[in-house]
C-alpha positions in Angstrom: 0.0 -0.1 0.0 1.3 3.4 -1.0 1.7 6.4 1.3 -1.1 8.1 -0.7 -3.5 5.2 0.0 -2.7 5.2 3.6 -3.4 9.0 3.9 -6.5 8.8 1.7 -8.0 6.0 3.8 -7.5 8.1 7.0 -9.3 10.9 5.2 -12.1 8.7 4.1 -12.7 7.6 7.7 -12.4 11.2 9.0 -15.0 12.4 6.5 -17.4 9.4 7.4 -17.4 7.9 3.7 -19.1 4.5 4.0 -20.7 1.9 1.9 -23.8 4.0 1.4 -22.1 7.0 0.0 -22.1 7.7 -3.8 -18.9 9.7 -4.8 -18.5 11.9 -7.9 -14.8 11.8 -8.7 -13.6 15.0 -10.8 -11.0 13.6 -13.0 -8.9 15.7 -15.4 -6.6 13.0 -16.4 -3.6 14.4 -14.6 -1.5 12.6 -12.1 -3.4 13.9 -9.0 -7.0 13.0 -10.3 -5.8 9.7 -11.9 -4.2 8.6 -8.6 -7.3 9.6 -6.6 -9.6 7.6 -8.9 -7.3 4.6 -8.9 -7.0 4.5 -5.0 -10.7 5.0 -4.6 -11.4 2.1 -6.9 -9.1 -0.1 -5.0 -10.9 0.8 -1.7 -14.2 0.0 -3.2 -12.9 -3.4 -4.4 -11.3 -4.3 -1.1 -13.4 -2.6 1.4 -16.8 -2.0 -0.2 -16.5 1.8 0.2 -17.4 4.2 -1.1 -20.7 2.6 -2.3 -20.4 3.8 -5.8 -17.9 6.0 -7.9 -18.9 8.1 -10.8 -16.3 9.7 -12.9 -17.0 13.3 -14.1 -14.8 15.1 -16.7 -15.4 18.6 -18.1 -13.5 19.5 -21.4 -12.9 23.3 -21.4 -11.8 23.1 -25.0 -8.8 25.4 -24.1 -6.0 23.3 -25.7 -7.5 22.0 -28.9 -6.6 18.3 -29.6 -4.9 18.0 -26.3 -8.1 18.7 -24.4 -9.9 16.2 -26.6 -7.1 13.5 -25.9 -7.5 14.2 -22.1 -11.2 13.5 -22.4 -10.5 10.3 -24.3 -8.0 9.2 -21.7 -10.5 9.7 -18.8 -13.1 7.7 -20.6 -10.6 4.9 -21.2 -9.4 5.0 -17.6 -12.9 4.9 -16.3 -13.7 2.0 -18.8 -10.8 -0.1 -17.4 -11.9 0.5 -13.9 -15.4 -0.3 -14.9 -16.9 2.9 -13.6 -19.6 5.1 -15.2 -18.3 8.3 -16.7 -19.9 11.6 -17.5 -18.3 14.2 -19.9 -19.3 17.5 -21.1 -17.6 20.1 -23.5 -18.0 23.8 -22.8 -16.0 26.5 -24.7 -14.6 28.2 -21.6 -12.6 30.9 -23.3 -15.7 32.0 -25.2 -17.7 32.2 -22.0 -15.1 34.2 -20.2 -14.9 36.7 -23.2 -18.7 37.1 -23.3 -18.9 37.6 -19.5 -15.7 39.7 -19.5 -14.2 37.7 -16.6 -11.0 36.0 -15.7 -10.6 32.8 -17.6 -9.4 30.8 -14.6 -12.5 32.0 -12.4 -14.9 31.2 -15.3 -13.4 27.7 -15.8 -13.7 27.0 -12.0 -17.3 28.2 -11.9 -18.3 26.1 -14.9 -16.5 23.0 -13.5 -18.3 23.3 -10.2 -21.7 23.8 -12.0 -21.0 20.6 -14.1 -20.0 18.5 -11.1 -23.1 19.7 -9.1 -25.2 18.7 -12.2 -23.7 15.3 -12.3 -24.1 14.7 -8.5 -27.8 15.8 -8.7 -28.5 13.6 -11.6 -27.0 10.5 -10.0 -28.2 11.2 -6.4 -24.7 11.5 -5.2 -24.0 13.5 -1.9 -20.2 14.0 -2.2 -18.0 15.4 -4.9 -14.2 14.6 -4.7 -11.5 16.8 -6.2 -7.9 15.9 -6.2 -6.2 19.1 -4.8 -3.0 18.3 -3.0 -0.8 19.8 -0.3 1.3 21.3 -3.1 -1.8 23.1 -4.5 -2.4 24.4 -0.9 1.1 25.8 -0.7 0.9 27.4 -4.1 -2.5 29.0 -3.3 -1.2 30.3 0.1 1.8 31.9 -1.6 -0.2 33.5 -4.4 -2.6 35.1 -1.9 0.2 36.2 0.3 1.8 38.0 -2.7 -1.5 39.6 -3.6 -1.8 40.9 0.1 -4.8 38.8 1.2 -5.9 38.9 4.8 -6.3 35.9 7.2 -9.4 34.7 5.3 -7.4 34.4 2.0 -4.4 32.9 3.8 -6.4 30.0 5.2 -6.0 28.6 1.7 -8.1 26.1 -0.1 -11.1 25.0 2.0 -11.2 21.3 2.5 -15.0 21.2 2.4 -17.3 23.3 0.3 -21.1 23.2 0.3 -22.5 23.1 -3.2 -26.1 23.0 -2.2 -28.2 21.9 0.8 -27.5 18.3 0.0 -24.1 18.0 -1.9 -20.7 18.7 -0.5 -17.4 19.1 -2.3 -14.5 17.5 -0.4 -10.8 17.7 -1.1 -9.5 14.4 0.6 -5.9 14.8 -0.7 -5.0 18.2 0.8 -2.7 16.4 3.2 -0.9 14.3 0.3 2.2 15.7 -1.4 2.6 15.6 -5.1 5.6 13.5 -4.8 3.5 10.9 -3.0 1.0 11.1 -6.0 3.9 10.4 -8.4 5.1 7.6 -6.3 1.6 6.0 -6.3 1.5 6.2 -10.0 4.8 4.7 -10.5 4.2 1.8 -8.0 1.1 0.7 -9.9 2.4 1.8 -13.4 -0.6 4.1 -13.6 -0.6 6.4 -16.7 -1.7 9.9 -16.5 -1.9 13.0 -18.8 0.4 16.0 -18.7 -1.0 19.4 -19.2 1.4 21.4 -21.3 0.0 24.7 -20.1 1.3 23.8 -16.6 4.8 24.6 -17.7 4.0 28.0 -19.2 5.6 30.7 -16.8 3.0 33.3 -18.2 0.6 32.1 -15.4 1.4 33.1 -11.8 0.7 29.7 -10.3 3.0 28.1 -12.6 5.7 30.5 -11.7 5.1 29.9 -8.0 5.3 26.2 -8.7 8.3 26.2 -11.0 10.3 29.0 -9.6 9.3 30.2 -6.2 8.6 27.0 -4.3 11.9 25.4 -5.4 13.7 28.5 -4.3 12.0 28.4 -0.8 12.9 24.8 -0.5 16.6 25.7 -0.5 15.8 27.4 2.8 13.4 25.0 4.2 13.1 21.5 2.4 9.7 21.1 4.1 8.4 24.6 3.3 5.1 23.2 1.8 4.3 21.4 5.1 5.1 24.5 6.9 2.8 26.7 4.9 0.1 24.1 5.3 0.5 24.1 9.2 0.5 28.0 9.2 -2.8 27.8 7.2 -4.3 25.3 9.7 -3.4 27.6 12.5 -5.0 30.5 10.8 -8.1 28.5 10.1 -8.6 27.9 13.9 -8.0 31.5 14.8 -10.2 32.7 11.8 -13.0 30.5 12.7 -13.1 31.9 16.2 -12.8 35.6 15.0 -15.4 35.1 12.4 -17.8 33.9 15.0 -17.2 36.9 17.1 -17.6 39.2 14.0 -20.8 37.5 13.1 -22.3 38.2 16.6 -21.0 41.9 16.3 -22.6 42.2 12.7 -26.0 41.0 14.2 -25.9 43.8 16.7 -24.8 46.4 14.2 -27.3 45.9 11.2 -30.1 48.3 11.0 -32.8 48.8 8.3 -30.9 51.7 7.0 -27.5 49.9 6.8 -24.6 49.1 9.0 -24.3 51.3 12.1 -20.8 53.0 12.2 -21.1 54.0 15.8 -21.1 50.3 16.8 -18.3 49.5 14.5 -16.1 52.3 16.0 -16.0 50.7 19.2 -15.1 47.2 17.9 -11.5 46.0 17.9 -9.7 46.5 14.5 -9.4 42.7 14.1 -13.2 42.2 14.5 -14.2 45.4 12.6 -12.6 44.2 9.4 -14.2 40.9 9.6 -17.6 42.4 10.3 -17.1 44.5 7.1 -16.2 41.4 5.1 -19.1 39.5 6.4 -21.6 42.4 5.8 -20.2 43.1 2.3 -20.6 39.4 1.4 -24.1 39.4 2.5 -25.1 42.6 0.6 -23.0 41.9 -2.6 -23.5 38.2 -2.7 -19.8 37.3 -2.9 -16.3 38.8 -2.3 -15.0 38.2 -5.7 -12.2 40.6 -6.6 -12.5 42.2 -3.2 -9.1 42.5 -1.6 -7.7 44.0 1.6 -7.3 47.5 0.0 -11.0 47.6 -0.7 -11.8 46.7 3.0 -9.3 49.1 4.3 -11.0 51.9 2.3 -14.4 50.9 3.4 -13.0 50.9 7.1 -11.9 54.4 6.5 -15.6 55.4 6.0 -16.3 54.4 9.5 -14.2 57.2 10.9 -14.8 59.6 8.0 -17.7 62.1 7.3 -20.9 61.4 5.8 -21.1 61.6 2.0 -18.0 59.6 1.1 -18.2 56.5 -0.9 -15.9 53.6 -2.1 -16.4 52.2 -5.5 -15.9 48.4 -5.8 -14.9 46.0 -8.7 -17.6 44.7 -11.0 -20.0 47.5 -9.9 -21.4 48.6 -6.7 -20.6 51.3 -4.0 -20.3 51.5 -0.4 -21.4 54.9 0.8 -21.3 56.5 4.3 -24.6 58.1 4.9 -24.6 59.8 8.3 -24.3 57.1 10.8 -24.7 54.1 8.5 -22.7 52.3 5.7 -24.9 51.3 2.8 -24.0 48.9 -0.1 -25.6 50.2 -3.3 -25.9 47.9 -6.3 -24.8 49.4 -9.7 -28.4 48.9 -10.9 -29.8 50.9 -8.1 -27.9 54.1 -9.2 -30.6 55.6 -11.5 -30.6 58.5 -13.7 -32.4 61.8 -12.5 -36.1 62.0 -13.2 -37.6 64.2 -16.0 -39.4 67.3 -14.5 -43.2 67.3 -14.3 -45.6 70.1 -13.7 -47.7 70.5 -10.5 -51.1 71.8 -10.8 -53.9 72.5 -8.3 -55.9 69.4 -7.2 -54.0 67.0 -9.5 -51.8 64.5 -7.5 -48.3 64.0 -8.8 -45.9 60.9 -8.1 -42.4 62.0 -8.2 -39.2 60.7 -6.4 -41.0 58.5 -4.0 -43.5 61.1 -2.9 -47.1 61.9 -4.0 -47.7 65.8 -4.1 -51.0 67.7 -3.9 -51.3 71.5 -4.3 -54.3 73.5 -3.0 -54.7 77.1 -3.8 -56.5 80.0 -2.1 -56.5 78.5 1.4 -57.2 80.7 4.5 -54.0 80.9 6.3 -55.7 81.3 9.6 -57.3 77.8 9.3 -54.1 76.0 8.6 -52.2 76.5 11.8 -48.9 75.5 10.3 -45.3 76.5 10.9 -43.6 77.1 7.7 -40.4 75.1 8.6 -40.5 72.6 5.8 -43.0 70.2 7.5 -40.3 67.7 8.7 -43.0 65.5 10.2 -45.8 65.6 7.6 -43.9 67.1 4.6 -46.2 70.2 4.3 -45.5 73.7 3.5 -47.5 76.8 2.5 -46.6 79.5 0.0 -47.6 83.0 -0.8 -50.3 83.2 -3.3 -49.4 84.5 -6.7 -49.8 84.0 -10.4 -46.3 82.4 -10.4 -47.7 79.3 -8.7 -49.2 78.4 -12.1 -45.7 77.5 -13.2 -44.6 75.1 -10.5 -42.5 72.1 -11.5 -41.1 69.0 -9.7 -37.6 68.2 -10.7 -34.3 66.7 -9.1 -31.4 68.8 -8.0 -29.0 70.5 -10.4 -25.4 71.8 -10.2 -25.1 75.1 -8.1 -28.6 74.6 -6.7 -29.1 77.1 -3.7 -31.7 79.4 -2.2 -32.5 81.6 0.8 -34.6 79.7 3.4 -37.4 81.6 5.1 -35.6 81.5 8.4 -32.2 82.7 6.9 -30.7 85.8 5.3 -28.2 84.3 3.1 -28.4 81.6 0.4 -27.6 78.2 1.5 -26.6 75.4 -0.9 -29.3 72.6 -1.4 -26.7 70.0 -0.6 -26.0 71.6 2.7 -29.8 71.6 3.6 -30.0 68.0 2.5 -27.1 67.1 4.8 -28.6 69.1 7.7 -31.9 67.2 7.4 -30.1 63.9 7.0 -31.4 63.0 3.4 -29.2 59.9 2.5 -26.7 60.5 -0.3 -28.1 57.7 -2.4 -31.5 59.5 -2.4 -30.3 63.0 -3.3 -30.1 62.6 -7.1 -33.7 61.7 -7.3 -35.0 63.7 -4.4 -37.9 66.0 -5.5 -37.3 69.7 -5.6 -40.2 72.1 -6.2 -39.1 74.9 -8.5 -40.4 77.8 -10.7 -40.2 77.6 -14.5 -36.8 79.4 -14.3 -35.6 76.9 -11.7 -35.9 79.2 -8.7 -36.1 76.6 -5.8 -39.5 77.0 -3.9 -39.4 74.0 -1.4 -38.5 70.3 -0.9 -40.0 67.8 1.4 -38.4 68.2 4.8 -36.6 71.4 3.9 -37.5 75.0 4.6 -39.7 77.1 2.1 -37.7 79.6 0.2 -37.8 83.1 1.6 -39.2 84.7 -1.5 -42.2 82.4 -1.7 -43.1 82.4 2.2 -46.2 84.3 3.0 -46.0 87.5 5.0 -47.8 87.9 8.2 -50.5 90.1 6.5 -51.3 87.4 3.8 -54.7 86.0 4.5 -54.6 83.5 1.7 -51.9 81.0 0.8 -51.2 77.8 -1.2 -50.8 74.5 0.7 -48.5 71.8 -0.5 -48.8 68.3 1.0 -46.1 65.6 0.2 -46.6 62.0 1.4 -44.2 59.1 0.8 -45.7 57.0 -1.9 -43.0 54.3 -2.2 -43.0 55.1 -5.9 -40.0 56.5 -7.9 -41.6 57.0 -11.3 -41.5 60.4 -12.9 -44.9 59.8 -14.4 -48.0 61.9 -13.5 -51.2 60.3 -12.3 -54.7 61.4 -13.1 
């Protein structure tokens, strides 16, 4: 029995793989996956476990005839072992070009989709891939070079949940590639060699072919050392992530992530909270690195109104005492202006507006402060009110509020009334035909349109939140 078989048998016991389990073995045809399949088949014959083995091979069509020869080799290997085999061909490079994504990431995503599909079609609950300790060491070094945090330096996860029933397990993460080759030589097991693995144009290949051999001149067991460091990080990271998850649960509000609570958190917890929160809001952390997290952390101690743009769209914005994640699709163009006429309701910017003319001021009993509670205001009656329009803000927008002597920027008034940054570009502003600002919900009425003490008649405007953002008028 080879060293690979001994270690793999221990892994199968640790993962509880028994006679009832059906295993999907991902086989590329290379030494690692060929050795995994061979050892699994030997265990099945001698021990009756796993219960069944299904071979799965995805041809990404990246290397022309060589890719087709890999597929034929896997089919032949499965046939010799008398195992069922599923293969599929997908033009990975074309998919990556269409989606404008990294080829390696697209290929990995397609591979996992294929493996899950095979598992579901055969009723299997476990997928095995043949990642080794060498792959783990290479991954850790690549992420260290990129500046990954503790989450990234934990390396390749040994168990990944594909759905609520199927798990992907990497049982060979404790096995060296040298032990794989020794197993293949011991049983005279043929395997395919991927020519692209020797091209130094790829970072992983340079790490494998240049960096790791150099590090082994300092420490011949550097791969094991990197794996041990990763295992230690996993234990620490799991504890800190648990603490961060509790902190996140106490910091989330309907309007976003409370920065006051984050300010009190230790730095080690705060960054993990931000990662967990961003993953929930964004759906994943793809292309998010330590630099992005540090920039978002700076928003916690910075002023309201700042934002951080993220890869693949999306923005994290500081809005007063909260952080908000804004999907790129949620950033909409300003609405087209609409006229506001008497007794004709208008939906605009999330509000429904109603204008009443010729009202007796004495009967209203209102303070003309912008109506922060009910979004109401009253104006001096004049013919100019025939030309009222609703529009969104514009460059240089400013006016003199009724309770002030100098013009104040619209942006300043919005900040004072805590109108979120993400709402300001679509927030309704009531103006005259020449764009003189009259009023906005929650803001003071403009001084030139506020009624004087002797005015007996005035116009009343009521704005109610409608939950609509359409610029269309309603009858």
